[in-house]
Kinemage of the C-alpha trace (Angstrom):
@kinemage 1
@onewidth
@group {chain A} dominant
@subgroup {mainchain}
@vectorlist {calphas} color= white
{ca met a 1} P -2.528 22.676 14.430
{ca ser a 2} L -4.287 23.824 11.113
{ca asp a 3} L -4.519 21.378 8.611
{ca ala a 4} L -3.569 23.365 5.560
{ca val a 5} L -1.275 22.054 3.164
{ca gln a 6} L 1.753 23.933 2.124
{ca arg a 7} L 1.847 24.193 -1.666
{ca phe a 8} L 4.830 25.093 -4.199
{ca asp a 9} L 5.963 24.214 -7.712
{ca glu a 10} L 6.131 20.738 -8.172
{ca asp a 11} L 9.416 21.467 -9.687
{ca arg a 12} L 11.022 22.818 -7.135
{ca ala a 13} L 12.474 21.746 -4.069
{ca pro a 14} L 10.199 22.523 -0.915
{ca gln a 15} L 11.083 25.183 1.785
{ca cys a 16} L 11.237 25.128 5.555
{ca val a 17} L 7.818 26.038 7.371
{ca pro a 18} L 7.715 28.894 9.807
{ca thr a 19} L 5.459 26.338 11.657
{ca arg a 20} L 8.331 24.559 12.129
{ca val a 21} L 9.972 27.089 14.002
{ca ile a 22} L 7.490 28.738 16.244
{ca arg a 23} L 6.901 24.556 17.047
{ca ala a 24} L 10.282 24.160 18.500
{ca ile a 25} L 10.303 27.457 19.967
{ca gly a 26} L 7.298 26.403 22.089
{ca leu a 27} L 8.439 22.829 22.691
{ca ala a 28} L 11.652 24.144 23.893
{ca met a 29} L 9.882 26.558 26.472
{ca phe a 30} L 7.751 23.401 27.451
{ca val a 31} L 10.571 21.318 27.753
{ca ala a 32} L 12.787 24.110 29.742
{ca cys a 33} L 9.590 25.066 32.312
{ca ala a 34} L 8.921 21.290 33.007
{ca val a 35} L 12.310 20.655 33.539
{ca leu a 36} L 12.580 23.611 36.229
{ca ala a 37} L 8.949 22.576 37.873
{ca phe a 38} L 9.814 20.606 40.940
{ca gly a 39} L 12.198 18.161 38.772
{ca cys a 40} L 10.082 17.460 36.199
{ca ala a 41} L 11.890 15.717 33.536
{ca pro a 42} L 11.720 16.547 29.993
{ca glu a 43} L 9.788 13.984 27.525
{ca pro a 44} L 11.474 11.732 25.855
{ca glu a 45} L 13.320 12.395 22.468
{ca arg a 46} L 11.096 10.752 20.047
{ca pro a 47} L 12.053 8.951 16.926
{ca asn a 48} L 11.643 9.710 13.302
{ca leu a 49} L 9.395 8.095 11.029
{ca leu a 50} L 9.439 6.854 7.564
{ca leu a 51} L 6.361 5.201 6.276
{ca ile a 52} L 7.264 3.413 2.471
{ca thr a 53} L 4.439 2.234 0.739
{ca val a 54} L 4.386 0.551 -3.141
{ca asp a 55} L 1.543 0.181 -5.262
{ca thr a 56} L 0.731 -3.352 -7.017
{ca leu a 57} L 3.658 -4.572 -5.233
{ca arg a 58} L 3.584 -8.772 -4.460
{ca ala a 59} L 5.303 -10.276 -1.997
{ca asp a 60} L 6.327 -13.082 -3.880
{ca thr a 61} L 8.750 -10.615 -6.191
{ca leu a 62} L 11.056 -9.520 -2.913
{ca asp a 63} L 13.983 -12.087 -2.064
{ca leu a 64} L 14.488 -11.175 1.777
{ca asp a 65} L 16.182 -14.169 2.723
{ca thr a 66} L 19.731 -13.026 2.298
{ca ile a 67} L 21.662 -9.926 0.909
{ca glu a 68} L 24.146 -11.139 -0.897
{ca gly a 69} L 23.070 -12.715 -4.241
{ca ser a 70} L 19.185 -11.005 -3.555
{ca arg a 71} L 17.273 -9.810 -6.603
{ca thr a 72} L 16.286 -7.391 -4.236
{ca pro a 73} L 19.351 -6.612 -1.964
{ca arg a 74} L 18.216 -3.217 -0.732
{ca leu a 75} L 15.045 -4.239 0.497
{ca ala a 76} L 16.622 -7.314 2.140
{ca arg a 77} L 19.265 -5.174 4.021
{ca leu a 78} L 16.198 -3.213 5.455
{ca ala a 79} L 14.693 -6.538 6.419
{ca ala a 80} L 18.008 -7.618 7.886
{ca glu a 81} L 17.884 -4.585 9.909
{ca gly a 82} L 14.369 -5.400 11.033
{ca val a 83} L 11.627 -7.412 10.630
{ca ala a 84} L 9.943 -9.463 8.122
{ca phe a 85} L 5.981 -9.988 8.189
{ca arg a 86} L 5.725 -12.988 5.799
{ca arg a 87} L 1.728 -13.177 6.404
{ca ala a 88} L 0.879 -9.631 5.787
{ca thr a 89} L -3.256 -9.000 3.874
{ca ala a 90} L -4.351 -6.518 2.210
{ca pro a 91} L -7.888 -5.594 3.509
{ca met a 92} L -8.711 -4.818 -0.356
{ca ser a 93} L -6.577 -4.615 -3.662
{ca leu a 94} L -7.345 -1.233 -4.880
{ca thr a 95} L -5.346 2.016 -4.282
{ca arg a 96} L -7.155 4.469 -2.524
{ca pro a 97} L -8.945 2.063 0.178
{ca ser a 98} L -6.351 0.275 1.074
{ca his a 99} L -3.871 3.094 1.587
{ca phe a 100} L -6.042 5.033 3.674
{ca ser a 101} L -6.840 1.456 5.620
{ca ile a 102} L -2.813 1.784 5.815
{ca leu a 103} L -2.917 5.620 7.274
{ca thr a 104} L -6.158 5.240 9.728
{ca gly a 105} L -5.844 1.737 10.895
{ca arg a 106} L -9.299 1.272 9.814
{ca tyr a 107} L -11.153 -0.823 7.191
{ca pro a 108} L -12.606 0.007 4.034
{ca arg a 109} L -15.920 -0.388 4.946
{ca glu a 110} L -14.991 1.231 7.930
{ca his a 111} L -13.530 4.621 7.057
{ca gly a 112} L -16.041 4.372 3.710
{ca val a 113} L -13.400 4.558 0.888
{ca val a 114} L -14.995 1.215 -1.148
{ca asn a 115} L -13.557 2.485 -4.554
{ca asn a 116} L -11.183 4.985 -6.153
{ca gln a 117} L -13.318 7.147 -6.732
{ca ile a 118} L -14.203 8.487 -2.996
{ca ser a 119} L -12.021 10.149 -1.188
{ca leu a 120} L -10.846 9.818 2.322
{ca pro a 121} L -13.762 11.711 4.707
{ca ala a 122} L -12.257 15.093 6.525
{ca asp a 123} L -12.781 13.249 10.042
{ca ala a 124} L -10.902 10.137 9.239
{ca asn a 125} L -8.109 11.386 11.399
{ca pro a 126} L -5.310 9.824 9.426
{ca val a 127} L -1.611 8.942 11.685
{ca ser a 128} L -0.353 11.867 9.473
{ca arg a 129} L -2.930 14.532 11.586
{ca ile a 130} L -2.220 12.602 14.644
{ca leu a 131} L 1.470 13.084 14.688
{ca glu a 132} L 1.622 16.869 12.915
{ca gln a 133} L -0.978 17.688 16.095
{ca ala a 134} L 1.905 15.999 18.284
{ca gly a 135} L 4.658 18.195 17.108
{ca tyr a 136} L 6.324 15.998 14.446
{ca ala a 137} L 6.837 17.617 10.969
{ca thr a 138} L 4.968 15.967 8.027
{ca gly a 139} L 5.825 15.657 4.614
{ca gly a 140} L 4.176 13.147 1.778
{ca phe a 141} L 5.519 12.396 -1.351
{ca val a 142} L 2.926 10.365 -3.599
{ca ala a 143} L 3.683 9.218 -7.269
{ca val a 144} L 0.107 9.408 -8.588
{ca ser a 145} L -2.695 11.694 -9.298
{ca leu a 146} L -5.256 9.113 -7.819
{ca leu a 147} L -3.464 10.042 -4.287
{ca gly a 148} L -3.025 13.642 -5.082
{ca arg a 149} L -4.653 16.672 -3.126
{ca gly a 150} L -8.342 16.070 -3.195
{ca ser a 151} L -8.453 12.295 -2.596
{ca gly a 152} L -7.965 12.817 1.286
{ca ser a 153} L -4.064 11.581 1.393
{ca glu a 154} L -2.887 15.507 1.984
{ca gln a 155} L -4.314 15.349 5.539
{ca gly a 156} L -2.174 16.256 8.239
{ca phe a 157} L 0.662 16.659 5.805
{ca glu a 158} L 2.514 20.202 6.179
{ca thr a 159} L 4.316 19.607 2.800
{ca phe a 160} L 2.578 17.367 0.479
{ca val a 161} L 4.147 16.542 -2.895
{ca ala a 162} L 2.053 15.131 -6.083
{ca pro a 163} L 2.027 14.965 -9.388
{ca gln a 164} L -0.641 17.759 -10.934
{ca arg a 165} L 0.228 18.279 -14.340
{ca glu a 166} L 1.120 14.331 -15.031
{ca leu a 167} L -0.700 11.601 -14.377
{ca glu a 168} L 2.144 9.775 -12.425
{ca trp a 169} L 6.442 9.747 -11.648
{ca arg a 170} L 9.049 7.132 -11.485
{ca ala a 171} L 10.336 6.278 -8.300
{ca ser a 172} L 13.533 8.229 -8.368
{ca arg a 173} L 11.640 11.430 -9.029
{ca val a 174} L 9.583 11.092 -5.689
{ca ile a 175} L 12.578 10.532 -3.644
{ca asp a 176} L 14.716 13.194 -5.167
{ca ala a 177} L 11.086 15.172 -3.822
{ca ala a 178} L 11.509 13.585 -0.453
{ca leu a 179} L 15.340 13.859 0.024
{ca ser a 180} L 15.233 17.732 -0.957
{ca trp a 181} L 12.500 18.051 2.224
{ca phe a 182} L 14.930 16.174 4.329
{ca ala a 183} L 17.503 18.630 3.838
{ca ser a 184} L 15.057 21.207 4.872
{ca leu a 185} L 14.800 19.933 8.382
{ca glu a 186} L 16.948 20.462 11.806
{ca pro a 187} L 18.421 17.303 12.077
{ca asp a 188} L 16.909 17.427 15.517
{ca thr a 189} L 13.370 18.068 14.085
{ca pro a 190} L 11.085 14.653 15.023
{ca phe a 191} L 9.753 13.962 11.378
{ca phe a 192} L 6.923 11.292 9.882
{ca ala a 193} L 7.531 11.021 6.115
{ca trp a 194} L 5.181 9.311 3.672
{ca val a 195} L 6.710 8.082 0.461
{ca his a 196} L 4.885 6.297 -1.887
{ca leu a 197} L 6.122 4.529 -5.428
{ca phe a 198} L 3.769 3.474 -8.412
{ca asp a 199} L 6.426 1.822 -10.490
{ca pro a 200} L 5.187 -1.552 -10.632
{ca his a 201} L 1.483 -0.681 -11.367
{ca gln a 202} L 0.175 -0.907 -15.252
{ca pro a 203} L 1.685 -0.236 -17.624
{ca tyr a 204} L 4.323 -2.179 -17.231
{ca asp a 205} L 7.326 0.296 -18.637
{ca pro a 206} L 10.161 -0.449 -16.396
{ca pro a 207} L 13.499 2.180 -16.796
{ca ala a 208} L 16.118 1.173 -19.499
{ca asp a 209} L 18.612 0.119 -17.574
{ca leu a 210} L 16.517 -2.708 -16.034
{ca arg a 211} L 15.882 -4.251 -18.809
{ca ala a 212} L 19.085 -5.919 -19.490
{ca gly a 213} L 18.084 -10.049 -19.604
{ca leu a 214} L 14.583 -9.818 -21.008
{ca asp a 215} L 14.039 -11.433 -24.083
{ca ala a 216} L 15.204 -8.764 -27.050
{ca asp a 217} L 12.409 -9.744 -29.401
{ca leu a 218} L 9.707 -9.794 -27.050
{ca leu a 219} L 10.970 -5.891 -25.897
{ca leu a 220} L 11.315 -5.030 -29.946
{ca arg a 221} L 7.319 -6.190 -30.247
{ca his a 222} L 6.369 -5.024 -27.074
{ca pro a 223} L 8.733 -2.694 -24.956
{ca val a 224} L 5.530 -1.387 -22.839
{ca leu a 225} L 2.546 -3.956 -21.761
{ca gly a 226} L -0.675 -2.361 -20.392
{ca trp a 227} L -4.143 -2.557 -21.146
{ca gln a 228} L -3.886 -0.540 -24.203
{ca gln a 229} L -1.549 -2.992 -25.457
{ca phe a 230} L -2.898 -6.395 -24.167
{ca leu a 231} L -6.665 -5.335 -25.794
{ca glu a 232} L -4.682 -4.766 -29.132
{ca ile a 233} L -3.193 -7.717 -28.852
{ca ala a 234} L -6.389 -10.088 -27.841
{ca lys a 235} L -8.174 -8.469 -30.750
{ca asn a 236} L -5.632 -9.698 -33.420
{ca ser a 237} L -5.413 -12.787 -31.583
{ca gly a 238} L -8.956 -13.826 -31.551
{ca gly a 239} L -9.397 -13.187 -28.001
{ca gln a 240} L -5.898 -14.801 -26.824
{ca ile a 241} L -2.922 -13.742 -25.393
{ca ser a 242} L -0.010 -16.138 -25.469
{ca phe a 243} L 1.968 -17.909 -22.977
{ca glu a 244} L 5.246 -15.582 -24.113
{ca val a 245} L 3.170 -12.495 -23.932
{ca ala a 246} L 2.138 -13.204 -20.321
{ca arg a 247} L 5.958 -14.462 -19.032
{ca his a 248} L 6.667 -10.887 -20.938
{ca ala a 249} L 4.431 -9.029 -18.871
{ca arg a 250} L 5.745 -10.870 -15.652
{ca ala a 251} L 9.364 -9.851 -16.592
{ca leu a 252} L 8.802 -6.411 -17.172
{ca tyr a 253} L 6.611 -5.969 -14.047
{ca asp a 254} L 9.764 -8.148 -12.150
{ca ala a 255} L 12.171 -5.198 -13.546
{ca glu a 256} L 9.772 -2.328 -12.116
{ca val a 257} L 10.279 -4.238 -8.962
{ca leu a 258} L 14.146 -3.497 -9.074
{ca ala a 259} L 13.567 0.264 -9.780
{ca val a 260} L 11.762 0.324 -6.261
{ca asp a 261} L 14.070 -1.463 -4.613
{ca arg a 262} L 17.180 0.492 -5.636
{ca glu a 263} L 15.071 3.874 -5.139
{ca val a 264} L 13.996 2.640 -1.434
{ca gly a 265} L 17.605 2.015 -0.643
{ca arg a 266} L 18.785 5.576 -2.001
{ca leu a 267} L 15.982 7.014 0.086
{ca val a 268} L 16.706 5.005 3.361
{ca asp a 269} L 20.394 5.611 3.059
{ca ser a 270} L 20.402 9.400 2.699
{ca val a 271} L 17.917 9.119 5.669
{ca asp a 272} L 20.102 7.215 7.721
{ca ala a 273} L 22.911 8.859 6.794
{ca arg a 274} L 21.024 12.560 7.948
{ca phe a 275} L 19.192 11.407 10.739
{ca gly a 276} L 20.713 8.065 11.915
{ca ser a 277} L 19.232 4.533 11.605
{ca asp a 278} L 19.017 4.272 15.461
{ca glu a 279} L 16.688 7.357 15.415
{ca thr a 280} L 14.705 6.680 12.575
{ca val a 281} L 11.845 3.767 12.313
{ca val a 282} L 11.338 2.565 8.912
{ca ile a 283} L 7.677 1.097 7.962
{ca phe a 284} L 8.019 -0.432 4.359
{ca thr a 285} L 4.382 -2.192 2.674
{ca ala a 286} L 2.019 -2.564 0.002
{ca asp a 287} L -0.915 -1.343 -0.689
{ca his a 288} L -1.939 -4.807 -2.758
{ca gly a 289} L -0.029 -6.915 -5.186
{ca glu a 290} L -1.162 -7.911 -8.734
{ca cys a 291} L -2.440 -11.016 -10.058
{ca phe a 292} L -1.017 -13.118 -12.879
{ca glu a 293} L -2.442 -16.351 -12.010
{ca asn a 294} L -5.927 -18.243 -11.126
{ca gly a 295} L -8.230 -16.604 -14.126
{ca val a 296} L -7.107 -13.109 -13.385
{ca trp a 297} L -4.362 -11.196 -15.061
{ca phe a 298} L -2.391 -7.982 -15.155
{ca glu a 299} L -5.213 -7.149 -12.512
{ca his a 300} L -5.706 -6.830 -8.964
{ca ser a 301} L -9.335 -4.706 -8.246
{ca asp a 302} L -11.189 -7.910 -9.122
{ca cys a 303} L -8.712 -10.314 -6.742
{ca leu a 304} L -8.882 -11.429 -3.704
{ca phe a 305} L -6.650 -14.247 -4.334
{ca glu a 306} L -3.249 -14.260 -2.772
{ca gly a 307} L -1.013 -12.696 -5.289
{ca ala a 308} L -3.427 -9.242 -5.273
{ca val a 309} L -4.056 -9.666 -0.874
{ca arg a 310} L -0.940 -10.690 0.077
{ca val a 311} L 1.935 -8.094 0.406
{ca pro a 312} L 5.223 -7.415 1.883
{ca leu a 313} L 5.764 -5.828 4.942
{ca ile a 314} L 8.832 -5.100 7.047
{ca val a 315} L 9.463 -2.795 10.344
{ca arg a 316} L 12.803 -1.495 11.320
{ca asp a 317} L 12.180 -0.889 15.139
{ca pro a 318} L 14.957 -2.217 16.950
{ca arg a 319} L 13.546 -0.995 20.051
{ca val a 320} L 10.180 -3.661 19.550
{ca phe a 321} L 11.507 -6.108 17.577
{ca ala a 322} L 14.954 -8.192 17.007
{ca pro a 323} L 16.891 -7.348 13.898
{ca gly a 324} L 16.404 -9.972 11.472
{ca lys a 325} L 13.619 -12.099 12.326
{ca arg a 326} L 11.190 -13.420 10.328
{ca val a 327} L 7.292 -13.682 11.353
{ca asp a 328} L 4.906 -15.997 9.578
{ca ser a 329} L 1.756 -14.809 12.225
{ca leu a 330} L -1.631 -13.083 9.940
{ca val a 331} L -0.695 -9.424 10.382
{ca ser a 332} L -2.239 -6.712 8.057
{ca asn a 333} L -1.082 -3.060 6.503
{ca thr a 334} L -4.030 -1.870 8.705
{ca asp a 335} L -2.105 -2.149 11.751
{ca val a 336} L 0.633 0.309 10.197
{ca ala a 337} L -1.185 3.508 11.566
{ca pro a 338} L -1.355 2.007 15.260
{ca thr a 339} L 2.479 0.687 14.922
{ca leu a 340} L 3.687 4.588 14.155
{ca leu a 341} L 1.964 5.520 17.013
{ca arg a 342} L 3.198 3.086 19.410
{ca ala a 343} L 6.597 4.056 18.118
{ca ala a 344} L 5.694 7.974 18.698
{ca gly a 345} L 5.012 7.267 22.419
{ca leu a 346} L 1.208 8.220 21.477
{ca glu a 347} L -1.840 7.062 22.726
{ca ile a 348} L -3.809 4.817 19.695
{ca pro a 349} L -7.322 5.943 19.758
{ca gln a 350} L -10.121 3.629 19.887
{ca ala a 351} L -11.092 4.299 16.192
{ca met a 352} L -8.303 2.352 15.180
{ca ser a 353} L -9.838 -0.980 15.380
{ca val a 354} L -6.915 -3.032 14.823
{ca pro a 355} L -3.856 -3.533 17.129
{ca pro a 356} L 0.038 -2.449 16.736
{ca leu a 357} L 2.577 -5.345 14.925
{ca gln a 358} L 3.512 -6.904 17.922
{ca asp a 359} L 6.340 -9.848 18.462
{ca pro a 360} L 4.514 -13.066 17.495
{ca ser a 361} L 5.371 -14.544 21.071
{ca gly a 362} L 1.836 -14.372 21.766
{ca thr a 363} L -1.015 -16.476 21.186
{ca ser a 364} L -3.520 -14.291 20.241
{ca arg a 365} L -5.863 -15.184 17.342
{ca arg a 366} L -6.168 -12.639 14.596
{ca glu a 367} L -7.976 -11.805 11.805
{ca val a 368} L -8.325 -9.997 9.065
{ca leu a 369} L -11.320 -8.679 6.781
{ca leu a 370} L -11.205 -8.833 3.703
{ca gln a 371} L -13.505 -6.800 0.728
{ca asn a 372} L -13.246 -6.089 -3.415
{ca pro a 373} L -14.159 -2.859 -4.449
{ca phe a 374} L -17.698 -1.666 -4.721
{ca tyr a 375} L -17.498 0.284 -8.445
{ca pro a 376} L -20.681 2.294 -9.461
{ca ala a 377} L -23.314 0.855 -12.029
{ca asp a 378} L -21.942 3.702 -14.709
{ca val a 379} L -18.338 2.640 -14.283
{ca leu a 380} L -19.093 -1.051 -14.552
{ca pro a 381} L -20.362 -1.899 -18.088
{ca ala a 382} L -16.668 -0.276 -19.785
{ca arg a 383} L -14.527 -1.978 -17.172
{ca gln a 384} L -16.906 -5.382 -18.401
{ca arg a 385} L -15.984 -4.964 -22.042
{ca arg a 386} L -12.289 -5.453 -21.234
{ca gln a 387} L -13.232 -9.171 -20.506
{ca val a 388} L -15.263 -9.564 -23.774
{ca val a 389} L -12.139 -8.304 -25.602
{ca ile a 390} L -9.441 -10.747 -23.571
{ca arg a 391} L -11.186 -13.910 -23.234
{ca arg a 392} L -7.927 -16.700 -22.223
{ca val a 393} L -4.395 -15.872 -21.327
{ca ala a 394} L -1.704 -18.526 -21.391
{ca gly a 395} L -4.139 -20.776 -22.390
{ca glu a 396} L -6.368 -20.434 -19.687
{ca ser a 397} L -9.893 -18.699 -19.479
{ca val a 398} L -10.377 -15.312 -17.529
{ca ala a 399} L -12.302 -15.389 -14.736
{ca pro a 400} L -15.704 -12.791 -14.629
{ca phe a 401} L -15.486 -9.693 -13.622
{ca glu a 402} L -16.848 -9.207 -10.011
{ca ser a 403} L -16.757 -5.897 -8.884
{ca gly a 404} L -20.131 -5.039 -9.751
{ca ser a 405} L -21.116 -6.692 -6.253
{ca pro a 406} L -19.847 -6.362 -2.558
{ca lys a 407} L -17.733 -9.559 -1.585
{ca leu a 408} L -16.510 -10.116 1.743
{ca gly a 409} L -14.008 -12.322 3.251
{ca leu a 410} L -11.841 -13.620 6.326
{ca val a 411} L -8.655 -14.643 6.685
{ca arg a 412} L -7.746 -16.602 10.054
{ca gly a 413} L -5.417 -19.103 10.600
{ca asn a 414} L -4.612 -21.146 7.240
{ca trp a 415} L -7.991 -20.777 5.612
{ca lys a 416} L -9.901 -17.571 3.675
{ca tyr a 417} L -13.539 -17.992 3.340
{ca leu a 418} L -15.237 -15.437 0.903
{ca arg a 419} L -18.804 -14.739 0.683
{ca gly a 420} L -20.540 -12.809 -2.505
{ca ser a 421} L -23.190 -13.212 -5.282
{ca arg a 422} L -21.640 -16.536 -6.464
{ca gly a 423} L -21.582 -18.281 -3.388
{ca asp a 424} L -19.575 -19.687 -0.192
{ca glu a 425} L -15.450 -19.903 -1.058
{ca leu a 426} L -13.055 -21.454 0.737
{ca tyr a 427} L -9.218 -21.619 0.173
{ca ala a 428} L -6.224 -23.134 2.499
{ca val a 429} L -3.675 -20.180 2.388
{ca gly a 430} L -0.313 -21.111 0.887
{ca ala a 431} L 2.406 -19.349 -1.187
{ca pro a 432} L 1.219 -16.402 -2.811
{ca ser a 433} L 2.032 -17.620 -6.889
{ca gly a 434} L -0.133 -20.964 -5.919
{ca arg a 435} L -3.196 -22.078 -7.749
{ca glu a 436} L -5.826 -21.588 -5.303
{ca glu a 437} L -9.066 -24.186 -5.523
{ca asn a 438} L -12.195 -23.703 -3.896
{ca val a 439} L -12.809 -26.500 -1.304
{ca ala a 440} L -16.063 -25.134 0.396
{ca phe a 441} L -18.354 -27.911 -0.906
{ca arg a 442} L -15.824 -30.400 0.400
{ca asn a 443} L -14.742 -28.807 3.840
{ca arg a 444} L -18.318 -28.159 5.260
{ca glu a 445} L -17.296 -27.546 8.277
{ca val a 446} L -14.711 -25.306 8.146
{ca arg a 447} L -16.710 -23.548 5.630
{ca asp a 448} L -19.522 -22.686 8.110
{ca glu a 449} L -17.274 -21.930 10.940
{ca met a 450} L -15.582 -19.258 8.931
{ca ser a 451} L -18.713 -18.137 7.902
{ca asn a 452} L -19.757 -17.314 11.648
{ca ala a 453} L -16.470 -16.037 12.317
{ca leu a 454} L -17.236 -13.625 9.353
{ca asp a 455} L -20.546 -12.574 10.575
{ca ala a 456} L -19.061 -11.795 14.050
{ca ala a 457} L -15.859 -9.626 12.550
{ca leu a 458} L -18.638 -7.393 10.508
{ca asp a 459} L -20.509 -6.546 13.591
{ca arg a 460} L -17.495 -5.657 15.522
{ca phe a 461} L -16.069 -3.521 12.669
{ca pro a 462} L -19.486 -1.818 11.169
{ca ala a 463} L -20.005 -0.236 7.864
{ca ala a 464} L -19.655 3.622 7.698
{ca ser a 465} L -22.665 5.532 6.410
{ca leu a 466} L -21.133 6.997 3.782
{ca glu a 467} L -22.260 7.237 -0.224
{ca ala a 468} L -20.041 7.350 -2.868
{ca glu a 469} L -19.661 10.943 -4.724
{ca glu a 470} L -20.418 11.130 -8.108
{ca ile a 471} L -16.934 10.772 -10.658
{ca asn a 472} L -15.947 14.122 -11.720
{ca pro a 473} L -14.483 14.329 -15.165
{ca glu a 474} L -10.965 14.915 -14.358
{ca leu a 475} L -10.889 11.886 -11.733
{ca leu a 476} L -12.591 9.599 -14.683
{ca gln a 477} L -10.301 10.784 -17.037
{ca ser a 478} L -7.357 9.595 -14.669
{ca leu a 479} L -9.187 6.546 -13.745
{ca arg a 480} L -9.112 5.463 -17.427
{ca ala a 481} L -5.687 6.224 -18.101
{ca leu a 482} L -4.426 3.942 -15.158
{ca gly a 483} L -6.538 1.275 -16.226
{ca tyr a 484} L -9.042 0.849 -13.822
{ca val a 485} L -12.013 2.312 -16.620
{ca gln a 486} L -11.785 1.821 -20.318
């Protein structure tokens, strides 16, 4: 099957692809021959697969325990129909690396994308390509140009929709594009769809109808908050960003999460109405969260605290999980790709070095590798200048920027261990919003045990021999507009 991507005008609904007709005829002939040949039964029906990822979505912004009265009722309903993993951990808190781990089932050090400048290698074999080759109709719908054509995200998708003339799209526009594609499919065509939303990412700018209840005076002064606005505020305030501005930034961010909840509900309701909820496996997760604490503010790319690495993860697959479960076992969003392949009844490649999501009745001791981004030297000075201007937020000193040197870590049990240029760090893993205290020197035995475990994990998951490509001017412009580079 060709990996060619269907190209079409962004503003028009996608049309049916002729290869689907050929594939359907071929599959029908195969099934008919199998039935006639000595009583062989046709292969079982395969479920539809819907993967929804949200950029920069903290786990603690979702209210999943009850539907009635929930801040995020549509996602609470999805969790009630499936299982919510409450200790899902992202391997890196950056858009491209983490998304490519979701799509490949491999850590960033394995697939080689360790910053937003590197594209996914052509031989990465993402789940989209495997499913396309297995006869699935594949459609990808992403909200930001950083994951657009040329990033590697398009691999394996017959239909791929992404911003070209704009930097990003709101969730409603992405969902509209996806629903147009679903309407073009035959109801009995198995599909894999990836829908990516970007709304909670900076700048914090929720839709007008979701601003009700926010502080009117702060809204008048700061209708939108992003790095451009934060730098201007700090310059005019002696390097300070006040408590009230920090609280307002979080309120704007939370309102954007409400927009995501609404649009995800619209998507899932529409898909279920057309294809049936029993026929569609849904996985919802995030690439990473956002830090509003521990000296790291309005940021994720330089944060390995729980606010950035703890992510929501919901799986609706009643054949595997009983509805309404809440799972506190450690898992990772890297587990998504093998979980999708298991749902499709396909063999999981050995290159996917993490297991599919399981019922937590087993006693396996799961570990999750962590890594910070490693930015090229020509990007670092621009990022570091931000901390020269913004020195304190909400009365707290801003932590020094660290992405110029590699930091590796491991989460196991209730401990998170990090190793970097500033020495060892050990944290007791708690709630995503809690303050994290480095206890490495008070718990030397645990620190040494975790250090040895990290060394063993690094041997099991060797780093790819891939050099970062040079930043082209167009990509650099996008990174600057998204706040990754000043």
